[in-house]
C-alpha positions in Angstrom: -24.2 57.6 -35.3 -26.4 54.5 -35.0 -23.8 52.6 -37.0 -21.0 53.9 -34.7 -23.1 52.6 -32.1 -23.7 49.3 -32.9 -19.8 49.0 -34.3 -19.4 50.0 -30.6 -21.6 47.5 -28.9 -19.6 44.8 -31.3 -16.4 46.2 -29.6 -18.1 45.9 -26.4 -18.9 42.6 -26.8 -15.9 41.0 -28.3 -13.6 42.8 -25.5 -16.4 40.4 -22.7 -16.0 37.2 -24.9 -12.4 37.5 -25.6 -11.7 38.3 -21.9 -14.0 35.4 -21.1 -12.2 33.2 -23.0 -8.8 34.3 -21.7 -10.6 33.4 -18.5 -11.1 30.1 -19.2 -8.0 29.3 -20.6 -6.5 30.7 -17.4 -8.5 28.3 -15.3 -7.3 25.6 -17.3 -3.9 26.7 -16.7 -4.6 26.0 -12.8 -6.2 23.3 -13.0 -3.9 20.2 -11.6 -4.9 17.4 -14.8 -5.9 13.9 -13.7 -3.2 11.7 -14.9 -4.5 8.9 -18.1 -4.9 5.8 -16.6 -1.4 3.9 -16.7 -2.0 -0.7 -16.4 0.1 -3.2 -17.0 3.4 -1.7 -15.6 4.6 -0.2 -12.6 3.1 3.5 -12.5 5.0 5.4 -10.3 2.4 8.3 -8.6 2.7 11.1 -5.8 0.6 13.2 -3.3 0.9 15.8 -0.9 1.7 14.3 2.2 1.1 17.3 4.6 1.9 15.4 8.1 5.5 15.7 6.3 5.4 18.8 4.4 6.3 16.9 1.3 5.8 15.5 -2.0 5.7 11.8 -1.0 6.8 9.1 -3.3 4.7 5.4 -4.2 4.0 2.9 -6.6 0.9 1.0 -7.8 0.1 -1.7 -10.4 -3.3 -1.5 -11.9 -3.8 -4.8 -14.1 -4.6 -4.7 -17.8 -8.1 -4.8 -19.0 -9.2 -2.7 -15.7 -12.9 -2.2 -15.9 -14.4 0.8 -13.3 -17.6 -1.7 -13.0 -15.7 -4.4 -11.5 -14.1 -4.6 -8.0 -10.8 -5.7 -7.7 -8.6 -7.5 -5.0 -5.8 -5.0 -3.3 -2.6 -6.1 -1.8 -0.5 -3.5 0.3 3.0 -4.3 -0.5 5.8 -2.8 1.7 9.4 -2.8 1.5 12.4 -3.7 3.2 15.2 -1.4 4.6 16.9 0.6 2.2 14.5 -0.5 -0.7 11.9 1.0 -1.9 8.1 0.4 -3.6 9.3 0.4 -7.5 12.3 -2.1 -6.6 9.4 -4.8 -4.3 6.8 -4.1 -7.3 9.7 -5.3 -9.2 10.1 -8.7 -7.3 10.5 -11.0 -10.3 6.9 -12.1 -11.1 4.7 -10.4 -8.5 2.9 -7.9 -11.8 2.8 -11.0 -13.7 1.0 -12.7 -10.9 -1.0 -9.7 -9.9 -2.2 -9.8 -13.5 -3.1 -12.9 -13.9 -5.3 -13.2 -10.0 -7.0 -9.2 -11.4 -5.1 -7.6 -8.5 -4.1 -3.8 -7.9 -0.6 -4.2 -5.8 -0.6 0.0 -4.0 3.7 0.0 -3.1 3.8 2.9 -0.1 7.5 4.5 0.1 7.1 4.3 4.2 8.0 8.2 4.5 11.2 7.0 4.0 13.3 3.6 3.1 14.1 2.9 6.9 11.2 4.2 8.4 10.1 0.8 9.7 6.1 1.3 9.0 5.9 2.8 12.9 6.8 -1.1 13.8 9.9 0.5 16.2 7.6 3.2 17.9 6.3 6.1 16.7 8.8 8.5 17.8 12.9 8.6 19.0 15.1 11.7 19.6 17.7 9.0 17.2 15.9 9.7 14.7 15.9 12.1 11.8 12.8 13.5 11.9 12.6 12.4 15.8 8.4 11.1 14.5 9.6 9.3 11.5 8.2 6.4 12.7 4.9 8.0 13.3 5.1 9.1 9.8 5.8 5.9 8.3 3.3 4.6 9.0 0.7 7.4 8.4 1.9 7.1 5.1 1.0 3.0 4.0 -2.5 4.4 5.4 -2.5 7.3 3.1 -1.7 5.6 0.3 -4.4 2.6 1.3 -6.9 5.4 1.5 -5.8 6.9 -1.7 -5.5 4.4 -3.6 -9.3 3.1 -2.3 -10.8 6.6 -3.7 -9.2 6.5 -7.0 -9.7 2.6 -7.7 -12.3 0.3 -7.4 -11.6 -2.3 -5.3 -13.6 -4.7 -3.0 -13.3 -3.8 0.4 -13.5 -7.1 1.6 -9.9 -8.3 0.1 -7.7 -5.6 1.1 -4.4 -7.3 2.3 -1.0 -7.0 3.6 2.0 -8.0 2.7 5.9 -7.3 3.2 9.5 -8.4 3.7 12.1 -7.8 6.3 11.6 -4.4 7.6 8.3 -4.6 5.0 7.6 -8.2 7.2 7.5 -6.5 10.3 5.8 -3.8 9.2 2.5 -6.2 8.0 3.0 -8.1 11.5 2.8 -4.3 13.0 0.1 -2.4 10.6 -1.5 -5.7 10.2 -2.2 -6.1 14.1 -2.7 -2.1 14.6 -5.5 -1.8 11.7 -7.2 -5.5 12.2 -10.5 -4.4 11.1 -9.3 -3.4 7.6 -7.6 -6.8 6.2 -8.5 -9.7 4.9 -5.7 -11.5 5.1 -1.4 -11.1 6.0 2.0 -12.1 4.6 5.0 -11.4 6.1 8.3 -12.5 4.7 10.9 -12.9 6.5 9.8 -10.6 9.3 12.2 -8.0 10.9 9.3 -7.6 14.0 10.0 -6.0 17.5 6.8 -7.1 18.7 5.8 -10.3 20.8 4.3 -13.3 19.4 1.6 -12.5 22.1 -0.1 -9.7 19.9 -1.7 -12.2 18.2 -4.4 -12.6 20.2 -5.9 -9.5 18.7 -6.1 -11.0 15.1 -7.0 -14.2 16.0 -9.9 -13.9 13.0 -6.9 -12.9 10.9 -6.2 -15.5 7.9 -1.9 -15.2 7.8 0.7 -16.9 5.4 4.0 -16.6 6.9 7.3 -17.5 5.0 10.8 -17.5 6.2 14.2 -19.1 4.9 15.5 -21.8 7.2 19.1 -19.8 6.3 18.0 -16.7 7.0 21.2 -14.9 8.5 19.5 -11.7 8.4 16.4 -12.5 9.8 16.8 -15.9 12.2 14.0 -18.4 11.3 13.5 -19.2 15.0 11.9 -16.1 14.9 9.4 -17.2 12.7 9.1 -20.8 14.2 8.1 -18.6 17.6 5.2 -16.8 15.8 4.0 -19.9 13.9 3.9 -21.5 16.9 1.4 -19.2 18.5 -0.6 -18.8 15.4 -1.4 -23.0 16.1 -1.8 -22.3 19.9 -4.4 -19.7 18.9 -6.4 -21.6 16.6 -5.7 -19.4 14.0 -6.2 -19.9 10.3 -2.5 -19.7 8.8 0.2 -21.5 6.9 3.8 -21.5 7.8 6.3 -22.2 5.4 9.7 -22.6 6.2 12.2 -22.8 2.9 14.8 -25.5 3.1 18.3 -23.7 2.3 16.2 -20.4 1.9 18.4 -17.2 2.5 16.7 -13.4 3.3 15.6 -12.8 -0.3 15.0 -16.4 -2.0 11.8 -16.8 0.0 10.4 -14.0 -1.4 10.4 -14.3 -4.7 9.8 -18.4 -4.6 7.0 -18.2 -2.5 4.6 -15.4 -4.6 2.4 -17.6 -5.7 1.3 -19.9 -2.3 1.0 -16.3 -1.3 -1.4 -15.6 -4.1 -3.5 -19.2 -3.3 -3.2 -18.4 0.3 -5.5 -15.1 -0.3 -7.7 -16.2 -3.1 -9.1 -18.2 -0.4 -9.8 -15.9 2.0 -11.9 -12.8 2.4 -13.7 -10.8 4.8 -17.5 -11.3 5.7 -17.9 -7.5 6.4 -16.1 -5.0 4.5 -13.7 -2.9 6.1 -14.5 1.0 6.2 -12.6 3.2 4.7 -11.6 5.0 7.5 -9.1 2.6 9.6 -9.6 2.0 13.2 -7.1 1.6 15.6 -7.3 -1.4 17.8 -6.4 -1.7 21.4 -2.8 -2.0 21.7 
């Protein structure tokens, strides 16, 4: 009798252990796995964009040798019309310069390839979806928040750069969330803002790049913004590339952009919660 009781106790304990192991395995199966860190190359990622009810893609570049004990400057990079995050991070020399200068790069989609990052307004009946501008802008700010939360970012050295539509987005988001950025780099910016808005970012350093033979974004617009920055006494650099078209300056002037950013940092760290300046 005693032997039978001991045997039953053993069976009960064994079943309990087995069930516990199955439960642990089930828990492990449903837990999302943290992706292994990818450094030294473009890393495509995605997140749950709740406001858009979709999984949204973005790209990052984490320099090889990334050390969690150090803080790194971050450059948010905005692509042009009908482009995407991978394409702009593939601009010749961009990731090489990020590696050389120790930068993290983050390239959001901006909801889709033609969202304009909010620079053409928040909503329109002509857009699909109607709040395309709002979603495009939010995507940029979401990616910024994700990257700041997951990686060691120097909050005094967060920069914004963009080309064409992304250049216009750089003006728009750079002005709207002025307290975040240590510097801006609009390249051939297709913008719908007035250069008078520069009064809101008088203390933000800006490097503006433009080709004088650009047929898509005429040089007169960049000259007007450069002139206004000079009038306001802003810390700025205007590079007008002789015989430069719409693409060439975005590649040849990347070293100058990194050099400019290297000499400018915020005195006060930017908050992780972005505040919107008065518009």
